[in-house]
C-alpha positions as semicolon CSV with decimal commas, in nm:
position;residue;x (nm);y (nm);z (nm)
1;M;1,454;9,756;10,605
2;T;1,339;9,775;10,966
3;E;1,667;9,751;11,159
4;K;1,964;9,979;11,198
5;L;2,310;9,855;11,103
6;I;2,643;9,983;11,228
7;Y;2,919;9,901;10,980
8;G;3,203;10,021;11,200
9;I;3,405;10,322;11,312
10;Q;3,435;10,544;11,005
11;Q;3,659;10,817;11,147
12;I;3,753;11,039;11,435
13;G;3,732;11,414;11,387
14;I;4,040;11,623;11,467
15;G;4,035;12,002;11,486
16;V;4,359;12,152;11,351
17;K;4,506;12,486;11,241
18;N;4,646;12,362;10,908
19;A;4,462;12,079;10,730
20;D;4,727;12,021;10,461
21;E;5,004;11,987;10,717
22;A;4,798;11,755;10,936
23;F;4,693;11,532;10,646
24;K;5,058;11,494;10,543
25;W;5,156;11,385;10,895
26;Y;4,877;11,129;10,929
27;A;4,942;11,001;10,577
28;T;5,319;10,959;10,610
29;R;5,339;10,854;10,977
30;L;5,020;10,647;11,007
31;G;4,954;10,543;10,647
32;A;4,622;10,732;10,615
33;D;4,708;10,850;10,264
34;A;4,379;10,774;10,082
35;L;4,211;11,116;10,049
36;I;3,844;11,019;10,038
37;F;3,708;11,373;10,027
38;D;3,829;11,732;10,054
39;D;3,534;11,953;10,144
40;N;3,571;12,331;10,150
41;N;3,247;12,516;10,226
42;E;3,028;12,662;10,499
43;A;2,925;12,441;10,791
44;T;2,564;12,532;10,869
45;Y;2,396;12,244;11,052
46;M;2,645;12,249;11,341
47;A;2,585;12,617;11,423
48;K;2,465;12,536;11,776
49;Y;2,813;12,398;11,848
50;M;2,996;12,685;11,674
51;G;2,878;12,991;11,863
52;G;2,532;12,996;11,708
53;K;2,621;13,070;11,347
54;P;2,756;12,896;11,035
55;R;3,134;12,887;10,986
56;N;3,360;12,843;10,687
57;K;3,568;12,530;10,712
58;R;3,776;12,273;10,532
59;A;3,749;11,901;10,606
60;L;3,959;11,615;10,467
61;L;3,905;11,245;10,527
62;G;4,216;11,027;10,521
63;L;4,197;10,645;10,534
64;N;4,460;10,375;10,574
65;M;4,357;10,115;10,315
66;Q;4,486;9,825;10,523
67;G;4,168;9,862;10,727
68;G;4,020;10,057;11,014
69;G;3,863;10,398;11,050
70;G;4,018;10,721;10,931
71;Y;4,085;11,080;11,033
72;E;3,853;11,367;10,947
73;I;4,094;11,658;10,959
74;W;3,889;11,972;11,025
75;Q;4,003;12,335;10,996
76;Y;3,823;12,664;11,053
77;L;3,879;12,911;10,769
78;D;3,721;13,217;10,930
79;R;3,845;13,204;11,291
80;E;4,145;13,094;11,493
81;P;4,063;12,762;11,664
82;S;4,091;12,753;12,042
83;A;4,316;12,519;12,237
84;P;4,191;12,347;12,554
85;K;4,180;12,581;12,851
86;K;4,336;12,318;13,076
87;E;4,601;12,059;12,997
88;F;4,450;11,717;12,930
89;Q;4,465;11,469;13,214
90;L;4,345;11,111;13,222
91;G;3,981;11,080;13,320
92;D;3,872;11,411;13,165
93;L;3,532;11,400;12,996
94;G;3,548;11,347;12,622
95;I;3,756;11,161;12,365
96;H;4,100;11,083;12,513
97;F;4,258;10,927;12,205
98;P;4,196;10,690;11,915
99;C;4,341;10,338;11,914
100;I;4,546;10,260;11,603
101;K;4,619;9,901;11,505
102;T;4,971;9,771;11,449
103;K;5,095;9,441;11,309
104;N;5,427;9,464;11,488
105;I;5,434;9,697;11,786
106;T;5,813;9,690;11,821
107;A;5,860;9,780;11,454
108;T;5,611;10,068;11,484
109;F;5,773;10,196;11,803
110;N;6,120;10,186;11,646
111;R;6,007;10,348;11,318
112;L;5,845;10,643;11,497
113;K;6,145;10,674;11,726
114;V;6,383;10,698;11,427
115;L;6,155;10,968;11,283
116;N;6,192;11,162;11,612
117;E;5,820;11,155;11,680
118;N;5,702;11,243;12,029
119;I;5,671;10,899;12,189
120;I;5,553;10,948;12,548
121;S;5,563;10,594;12,685
122;E;5,747;10,269;12,651
123;I;5,565;9,964;12,519
124;C;5,338;9,851;12,802
125;T;5,096;9,568;12,880
126;E;4,724;9,641;12,915
127;P;4,486;9,459;13,154
128;N;4,390;9,205;12,885
129;G;4,754;9,133;12,792
130;S;4,766;9,347;12,476
131;K;5,075;9,559;12,409
132;S;5,048;9,931;12,345
133;F;5,232;10,263;12,364
134;Y;5,144;10,632;12,339
135;V;5,263;10,898;12,098
136;K;5,169;11,262;12,039
137;D;5,110;11,406;11,696
138;P;5,267;11,749;11,622
139;Y;4,950;11,915;11,755
140;Q;4,966;11,766;12,108
141;N;4,696;11,504;12,045
142;I;4,770;11,170;12,211
143;L;4,732;10,851;12,007
144;K;4,740;10,496;12,136
145;I;4,920;10,245;11,913
146;K;4,804;9,895;11,999
147;E;4,838;9,536;11,881
148;F;4,532;9,415;11,691
149;N;4,471;9,129;11,451
150;S;4,179;9,243;11,235
151;W;4,306;9,359;10,894
152;Y;4,151;9,419;10,554
153;A;4,465;9,420;10,338
154;N;4,843;9,418;10,358
155;N;5,039;9,693;10,185
156;K;5,348;9,623;10,398
157;F;5,304;9,927;10,625
158;D;5,325;9,842;10,996
159;V;5,011;10,029;11,111
160;G;4,650;10,033;10,995
161;G;4,363;10,264;11,079
162;I;4,159;10,335;11,389
163;F;3,994;10,036;11,554
164;G;3,876;10,199;11,874
165;A;3,874;10,495;12,109
166;V;3,920;10,567;12,477
167;I;3,650;10,798;12,613
168;G;3,632;10,963;12,954
169;V;3,291;10,950;13,122
170;S;3,162;11,068;13,458
171;N;2,973;10,744;13,527
172;I;3,021;10,422;13,333
173;A;2,682;10,285;13,434
174;N;2,511;10,590;13,282
175;A;2,719;10,562;12,962
176;L;2,656;10,193;12,889
177;P;2,302;10,230;12,746
178;L;2,460;10,421;12,457
179;Y;2,790;10,243;12,403
180;S;2,674;9,890;12,483
181;D;2,310;9,889;12,375
182;V;2,283;10,141;12,088
183;L;2,633;10,106;11,943
184;G;2,647;9,732;12,003
185;Y;2,962;9,713;12,217
186;D;2,796;9,455;12,438
187;K;3,088;9,222;12,512
188;V;3,303;9,306;12,814
189;V;3,672;9,228;12,761
190;Y;3,761;9,357;13,109
191;D;3,606;9,573;13,380
192;K;3,869;9,672;13,636
193;T;3,917;9,938;13,901
194;G;4,255;10,037;14,040
195;V;4,585;10,201;13,952
196;F;4,726;10,076;13,621
197;E;5,088;10,053;13,508
198;D;5,001;10,100;13,140
199;L;4,860;10,447;13,219
200;A;5,155;10,567;13,424
201;A;5,313;10,779;13,147
202;L;4,998;10,992;13,108
203;K;4,917;11,294;13,320
204;N;4,707;11,178;13,617
205;G;4,792;10,820;13,519
206;N;4,897;10,725;13,872
207;K;4,544;10,782;14,006
208;K;4,260;10,534;14,055
209;F;4,023;10,464;13,766
210;R;3,751;10,228;13,658
211;R;3,811;10,100;13,307
212;I;3,579;9,889;13,096
213;L;3,688;9,764;12,755
214;L;3,400;9,672;12,524
215;T;3,378;9,500;12,190
216;H;3,086;9,373;11,983
217;S;2,963;9,014;12,014
218;K;2,785;9,031;11,676
219;K;2,988;9,038;11,358
220;R;2,940;9,359;11,162
221;V;2,772;9,303;10,824
222;G;2,718;9,503;10,507
223;G;2,866;9,808;10,336
224;F;3,222;9,894;10,437
225;C;3,229;9,646;10,729
226;K;3,526;9,458;10,580
227;L;3,732;9,774;10,551
228;F;3,645;9,919;10,893
229;G;3,683;9,580;11,064
230;E;3,628;9,482;11,424
231;S;3,649;9,755;11,684
232;E;3,637;9,833;12,053
233;I;3,555;10,115;12,292
234;E;3,717;10,173;12,630
235;L;3,534;10,387;12,884
236;I;3,736;10,533;13,169
237;E;3,598;10,689;13,489
238;A;3,803;10,885;13,740
239;I;3,751;10,757;14,095
240;D;3,951;10,987;14,321
241;T;3,996;11,301;14,107
242;K;3,753;11,551;13,958
243;P;3,764;11,546;13,578
244;N;3,754;11,848;13,350
245;T;3,547;11,863;13,032
246;I;3,787;11,861;12,736
247;F;3,569;12,085;12,517
248;E;3,435;12,309;12,793
249;D;3,360;12,661;12,659
250;R;3,498;12,574;12,316
251;Y;3,348;12,513;11,973
252;W;3,315;12,194;11,776
253;G;3,606;12,215;11,533
254;D;3,845;12,370;11,785
255;L;4,175;12,193;11,849
256;G;4,159;11,829;11,954
257;Y;3,930;11,529;11,904
258;I;3,593;11,675;11,812
259;H;3,380;11,361;11,752
260;L;3,375;10,985;11,700
261;C;3,192;10,879;11,383
262;F;3,020;10,553;11,291
263;D;2,922;10,439;10,941
264;I;2,560;10,318;10,959
265;R;2,248;10,225;10,767
266;N;1,887;10,324;10,845
267;M;1,914;10,666;11,007
268;E;1,542;10,676;11,086
269;K;1,553;10,358;11,296
270;L;1,873;10,468;11,468
271;S;1,719;10,805;11,551
272;Q;1,419;10,635;11,711
273;E;1,642;10,405;11,915
274;C;1,868;10,686;12,035
275;K;1,568;10,891;12,148
276;A;1,421;10,593;12,334
277;K;1,751;10,539;12,517
278;G;1,773;10,905;12,621
279;F;2,023;11,021;12,356
280;P;1,816;11,215;12,101
281;F;1,975;11,355;11,787
282;Q;2,095;11,712;11,839
283;V;2,173;11,775;11,471
284;I;2,063;11,594;11,158
285;S;2,137;11,681;10,795
286;A;1,917;11,672;10,489
287;E;1,859;11,316;10,372
288;S;2,107;11,367;10,087
289;F;2,401;11,589;10,178
290;D;2,715;11,655;9,975
291;M;3,052;11,626;10,154
292;G;3,291;11,738;9,884
293;D;3,238;11,479;9,612
294;A;3,094;11,227;9,859
295;N;2,730;11,216;9,965
296;G;2,535;11,089;10,263
297;H;2,294;11,148;10,550
298;W;2,446;11,235;10,886
299;G;2,362;11,344;11,237
300;Y;2,501;11,392;11,587
301;I;2,405;11,286;11,937
302;E;2,573;11,358;12,271
303;D;2,675;11,090;12,519
304;C;2,590;11,139;12,887
305;D;2,876;11,391;12,925
306;G;2,826;11,585;12,602
307;T;3,084;11,400;12,390
308;L;2,972;11,418;12,028
309;I;2,901;11,093;11,843
310;E;2,840;11,123;11,469
311;F;2,655;10,881;11,244
312;I;2,687;10,881;10,866
313;E;2,473;10,683;10,626
314;T;2,706;10,687;10,326
315;H;2,535;10,708;9,987
316;K;2,822;10,778;9,746
317;V;3,201;10,766;9,752
318;P;3,382;10,897;9,442
319;L;3,657;10,683;9,287
320;I;3,754;10,860;8,964
321;K;3,597;11,206;8,958
322;K;3,693;11,288;8,599
323;L;3,518;10,975;8,472
324;G;3,221;11,001;8,707
325;I;3,299;10,662;8,864
326;N;3,156;10,628;9,215
327;I;3,073;10,367;9,478
328;N;2,696;10,393;9,522
329;L;2,550;10,232;9,835
330;K;2,200;10,373;9,857
331;N;2,021;10,103;9,659
332;R;2,243;9,808;9,753
333;N;2,148;9,523;9,986
334;P;2,239;9,684;10,322
335;K;2,357;9,354;10,472
336;K;2,580;9,260;10,181
337;P;2,942;9,382;10,211
338;L;3,084;9,572;9,919
339;P;3,290;9,350;9,687
340;N;3,666;9,367;9,733
341;W;3,725;9,523;9,390
342;M;3,514;9,824;9,488
343;I;3,695;9,881;9,815
344;K;4,035;9,823;9,659
345;G;3,940;10,078;9,395
346;M;3,970;10,340;9,670
347;N;4,347;10,288;9,648
348;L;4,322;10,517;9,345
349;K;4,267;10,799;9,594
350;R;4,599;10,742;9,771
351;V;4,829;11,043;9,770
352;K;5,182;10,935;9,681
353;K;5,367;11,268;9,679
354;F;5,367;11,559;9,919
355;K;5,518;11,904;9,894
């Protein structure tokens, strides 16, 4: 195979103090109750982003089986994670928030309101006419809940998984070679500059920004593309304020959104393309790397402002550990999507009861 394939957004990484507590919240509030892996060991490859040495950690991946990317909930076990030095404000450099799909935005808004979750905006209209609102998780991370019509399955829960992210950049023109060319978000939904009503509830939201919403013109093929579904990236650039760097003087794995991860195929070709575009890999694992009971090949690049983008070439996903039943992707046709029965088999990993 001579080309790289991007199957979709696999997950967003979230640094937390208590992984069990965070997984329960994302599972019960956002339906991400399929525990794909639970990895408890020493992180070695990312030492350059963790103060120059390996660190003990725990990482859990939760997916919403209605479709979309998941949440890699990441916890240090040998140090207290640091909070941001400055309060987040719109336009800061880094991952602002994930975008989570909803079938019925009013129903989602009302359900979270009844649960006394920290909703920080009313339902608002975005520049392309979509409806959205903002909520904070218990750890002060902002999430955008947004209407979207790409679904894998229907289990009668009102929200699905992650279908996009909003990322602050210092210069959109400098960022586009990565997000548009390498990642394939080459279709512009809107490109607007001004003051926006749908941002008003966020700190700094009454300032002037350039916003460009991107999606992919080519349909994703192969692997888990059906489950991850269509996706979008919004880049936001502050025009009349000076942004801070969200992870300035902090470690990867500290509190907040630590990376955006894409499920891919052909790491070698992708590595060559990233280097040619000026975004060389900063970290790359062994070709076969165990992540709990899962296995794959992964690596990280930085965007033009140092935001970490992860790529994972998934080789194995366990279904029934006791019976040794796994989804093996390494020797499959990379352009052929996994059959529905395999993906639906991951429902066996859903956690139904919590302490």
